N, C-alpha and C positions, 0 to 999 in steps of 0.2 A: 416076360415080366420078371423083374428082379425082386429081391427080398423087400426093398423099400416100398415097392408097389403093393405087395401083399400086406405089409404093415398098414399102409394107407387105407387099403380096401377094408381091412379088419376094423380100423378105427372109425371109418365112415359108416359101416353097417351097424356097429355097436352104438354109435351116437344116435343114429336114426331110430334104432329099436328102443333105446332109452327114452328118446323124445316122444315116440308114439305111446309108450307105456305110461309115462308120467302125464302126458296130455290127456290120455284116455281116463286117467284117474281123476283129473280135475273136471273133465266133462261129466263123469259119473257123479261127482260131488254136486255139480250144478243141477243135475237131474233129480236130486233129492228134494228140490223145491216143488211147490204146487204148480199145476198146469195153468197156463194163461195163453190166450189166443192172440198172437201178434202177426197173423198172416194176411191181414187186410192191407189195402192201399200200397200194393207192392211197388208200383212205379215211384211213388213218393218216398218209400223206404230206400229204394236203390239210389235215388237222387240225394237223399239225406246222407247215406253212407259215403258216396263219392265226394260230396261237398265237405262233410265234417271230418271223416276219418282219412280219406285220401287227399282231399284238398286242403286240410288243416285250416279251415275257414275261421274257426273260433280261437285259434292260437294267437293270432295277431292282435287280440284285444289288449294284450300287454306286449307292447312293441318289441322291447329288447329280448325278453324271453321267447316271444313268438318267432322272431327272425332267426335267433340262434337255434331254436328247436327245428325249424324248417330246414336249416343247413344240415343239421345232424340227420334229420329224417331223409332228406334227399341223398345224403352220403350213404346212409344205410341201404336205401333202395338201389341206387345206381352202382356204387362200388361193388355191391354183392353180385353184379353181373359177372365180375371177374371170378367169382367162386366157381362158376360153370367151367371156366378155363382151368382153374386149379384142380378141380375134381377130375377132369379128363386127363390132365397131365399126371395127376397122382396115380390114377388107375393104370394108364397105358405107358407111363414113362416118357411122354412127349414133353416138349418145352414150348410154351406159348402157343397152344393148339389153335386158338382163334385166328392167329395170324395166317394160318394155312387155309382157312375157309372163308375169310372175308377180305375185301380189298385192303391193301396196306394203308391207304389214306384213312379209311374208316377205323382201322385198328389203331393208328396213331391218334386219331381224334378221341377214341374211347380211353386209351391209356392216359393221354394228356388230361382228359376230363376227370378221370379217376384221381390223378395226382392233385389237381386243383381242389377237388372236393375233399380229398384226404387232408390237405393242410387246413382247409376251412373247418372241417370237423374237428381237427386237433385243436385249433384255436378256440372254437366254440366250447369244447369240453373244458379247456383251461379256464375260460371265463365262467362257465357254470360252477366249477370247483371254487373259484374265488367268491362267487355270489353266495355259495352255501357255507363256506368255511371261514372266509375272511370278513366279508361284509355281513354275514349271518342274517340274511333276510328273514324276517320274523316268521313267515309262514313255513319255513323249513325247520323251525325250532320250537313248534308247539309241543305241548306235553306228550301227545301221542307219538311224536317223532322221537322215539326212544333210540337206543344205541343201534339196533339192527336196521331200522328204516334209514337212518342217516348213513350207516356204513354201506348199505345196499346201494344207495344213490351214488356214493363216492366210488365204490368198487367199479361200477359199470362205467363211470367217466374215466377212471384211470385205465381201465381195460381198453376202452375205445382209443385213448391216447397211445397206448402201447401197440395196438393193432395198426393204427395209421402210421406210426413211426416205423414199425416192422415192414409195412408195405413200401414205404419210401426208401428205406435202407436197402431192401431187397432189389428194387429197381436200380438204385445207384450201383450196387455190386454187380448186377447183371450188365449194366451199361459199360462198366470198366472192363469186364471179361470179354464183352463183345468187341470193344476197341482193341483188345489184345489178340483177337483172332482165335479165341478158345473154340474148340470143335463143337462143344455142346451149346454155346451161347451165340447163336447165329441170326437171331431175329432182331432187327432194328425197331425201335419204338420211340415215340415222343416222350420226353422227360422234362417238362417245364419246371417241375419243383425238385425232383430228385437230383437234377444236375447240380444243385447247390450243396448236396451231400457228397458229391463225387470227390472234391479236393481233400476231404477228410479220410478217404479210403484209397487214394491213388498210390500211396506208398506201400500199401499192403501187398504181400506176395499173392500170386494167383491161387495158391493153395489155401491161404487164409480167406481170400475172397470167395472161393468155393464154399468154405465152411460158413461164412457170414450169409451168403445168398441162400444156402440150403437151410440154415438155422432159422432165418427170418421167414422163409417159405413155409417150413413146418410150423413155426410159431403162429403164423397168420392163419393157416387152415385149422390147426388144432384149437386155436383160440376161437375160431368161428364155431367149431363143433361144440366146444365148452360153453360158449355164449348161448347157443341154441338151446341147450339143456338148462343153463342157469336161469334164463328168463322165466322158466316155469315155476321157480320158487322166489321170484323177484317181482317187484312192482312193474318191471318192464314187460310183464305178460301182456300189457296193453298194446304192445307191438302187433300181436295177433288178435287180441280180443276187442280192440277198438272197432274193428269192422263189424262183427256181429252185434256189438253193443249199440252202435249207431243205427244199424239196420232195424233192430228190434226196439228202438227207443220209442217212448211215448210221444206220438205225433199230435196229440190234442193240445189245446192252449194250456199254458202252465198253470193257470188258475182254476182249471176244470178238474174237479175231483170226481172219482168214481164212487158210486154207492154200492154197498154189498147187495148182490142180487137177491139174497134171501130176505134182507130187510125191506128192499123195494117191493118185493112181491107181497110181503106181509102188510105193508102200509096200504098198497093198492087194495088188498082184500078187506082191510078195515074201512076203507073209503067207499067200498061198493055196497050199497044198501041191499042189493039182491043176492049177495054172495053168501054161501053157507060155509062158515069156517071149518066145519067138521068134515065136509066132503070135497072141498075145493082142492085140486091138485097144485094150486099155485105156490104153495109153501113147501110141500113135501120134498121134492127132488133137489131143491136148491139150498136146503138148510144145512149149513156146515156143522162139523163137530164142535168147532169153537169159532169165535169172532176175533178177527185181528191176528196178530202174531206175537207169541211168547218166545219162540225159539226160531232159529234160522230155517228149520224145515217147514215152518208155517208161512214163510215167504214164498213168492213165486220164483220160477227159475230165471226170469229176466233180472229180478233183483239180485239173485246170487251171481249171475253173469256180470252184473254191474260191479259187485263187490270184488270179483277177481280181476276186473278190468281197470280198477282204480289206479291212477298213475301216482297218487300221493303227492300231487303237485301243490295242494293246499289252496287252490283258487277258491274252492267252495267255502272253506273255513274263513279265509281272509275277507270274503264278501258277506259273510253271515252277520247280520246286525246283532244277533244274540251274542255271538262270540266276541264281537267288537266291544260290547259293553261289559265284558268280563264274565259272562255266564259260562257254565260248564259245556254247553253244546259245541261240538265240532262235527260238522257233516262228514269230513274226511274220516274222523274216528269211527263214525257209525258204519261206514263202508269197510274200513279196516277190521273192525270188530266182527262184522258179519262174515267177512272172508275167513278170519281166524276161527270163528265158531263153527261154520259149516265144515271146515277142514278138520276140526277136532271131532265133530260128530261122525264124519265119514271114517276117520282113522280109528275111532273107538269101535265102530261097527265092524270094521275089517279085523281088528285085533281082539274082538270079544270082550272089550273093557266096559264095565258098567259106567254109564254117563248120568251124572246127577246135576249137571249144570244147565243153564239156559241163557240165551242171548240177553233176555230181559232180566236184569238183576245182577248177574255175574259179569256181564260185559258192559251193558248199557243201563244206566240208572234212570228211574222216572224223572229225576230232576233235570237230566239232560234233555229228555223228550219234551217236557213241558216248557222248556226254555225256547223251543222253536215257535216262531211266529207264522209259520207256513207261508212265507213271502216268496219262496221259490228262487231266492238269490243264488242258492247253492246249485240248483239244477241249471239255471240260466248261465252261470259262469263256468260250468264244467266244459273243458275243451272237447270231450267225447260224449257229452250229453248223458252222463250218468244221473241217476235220480235218487239221491239219499233221502229226499223228503218222503217218498212213497214208503220207505222202510220205517221212518219216524211215525208216519200217520197210521200204518198198520199196527205198530206197537202201542200207540196211544189208543187205538180202537180196542185192543185187548184190555188195556187198563180200565177203560170206561165200561165196555160191554160185558166183560168177563169178571172183573174184580171190583167194579164200581169205585175205582181208585183215582178219580179225577180230583184236581185241587178243589178246595172248599168253594172258591168263587164260581167254578164251573158247576159244581153240584147244586149250588143255590140257583143258578140259572136253569139247570135241567128241571129242578123241582118247580120253579115258577112257570116254565113252559108247559109242564105236565098239568099243573093245577089251574093256571090262569090263562094259558094260551099265548103267553108273552114272556119275555125274559125278565120283566120288571115285577116287583113284589106288591102288586095290587090286583084286585079282582078284575075279571073280564068286563063286568058291568061298568067299571070306572075308566075303561080304556080311552073313552072319547071326552072325558072331562076337561082335557086341555083346551078344547075349542071354546069353552065358556069364557075363558079369559081373553 
């Protein structure tokens, strides 16, 4: 092993350790949420994960974006098989290790496939950049899409373009050195795309080609190590978290809301003429400290996982009828704010900083929450089945049940239901008068 091999091994180990450390921190942030049992219906959950996260079944609802995303996704999955070869070559100083362990026909097929996917990914990323920055599609420019979210999306697209270009240039330089009979470059491979780069480098000296091939090789692998750690502070964390998010997704019909167990038990107790409210255990164990959610730690861990999984694609917001009519509500913002707030809470705890903020009020306003019609358009349109509506409903529960801070129209309805047994403002004795007419 030479010096370059030790440098590679050092970079590889450091990047893996940083990745594990930062991923563990995010997982510990998610664990600050309340417990929820999503261990039921395992076979259905596995099917949902493979269909939605792996199979990209909901992406193609928007054809152009869906097809382009699938190209990039396949490129990410398949081209990274080559990373195995690069790591082995980097550690042991070999060159194109896979060619020595698999048939040459298969190796040619793999490298040829990688090159075709690389150019497709490159083109897809250019189109994505045009859609975001030239066409300025509305959902990418909502008010919550401030400078960093927009920069984040552009950075990753530019980075993908550079990585794919480096891969193709590396193959072109390798091919020329092979044709010149260089002692180190002895493995033949298919190059259906990089062959078009060859004419631009044929006039270069072998020494310069050595530099270009090694530079692009190092750029490619260091770029992958950097990308692996960058995604942990980026919206692209969904590359990893889309799988658990779809596995733990709510499998019930979208219109089916869950009641608080403590409230359900109390209502059952009130409806039971034989129950003793002073001795019944029905209420004791399930009574929470508070109802609903005021802060991110009042949400359950699946909701926090959803917040970290958000791709910021804006499909939820663009399909939200409240947002379409100009109201403040943006389901994407709800998820982004939840992620930012739980990260802030965790960081303050680690650093011993006093925390006086809350998700409700400092990040999300009651006006945003009450704009929601609970139609589930956001949850239905999410390509990885995140559920911003559940966060909205839990925060509205807090407003109603802890602060009695519902809008005037709702408070009138609550009063009528309590006094008259109906949402209308007349007595229960008059409820059937309509039939007289």
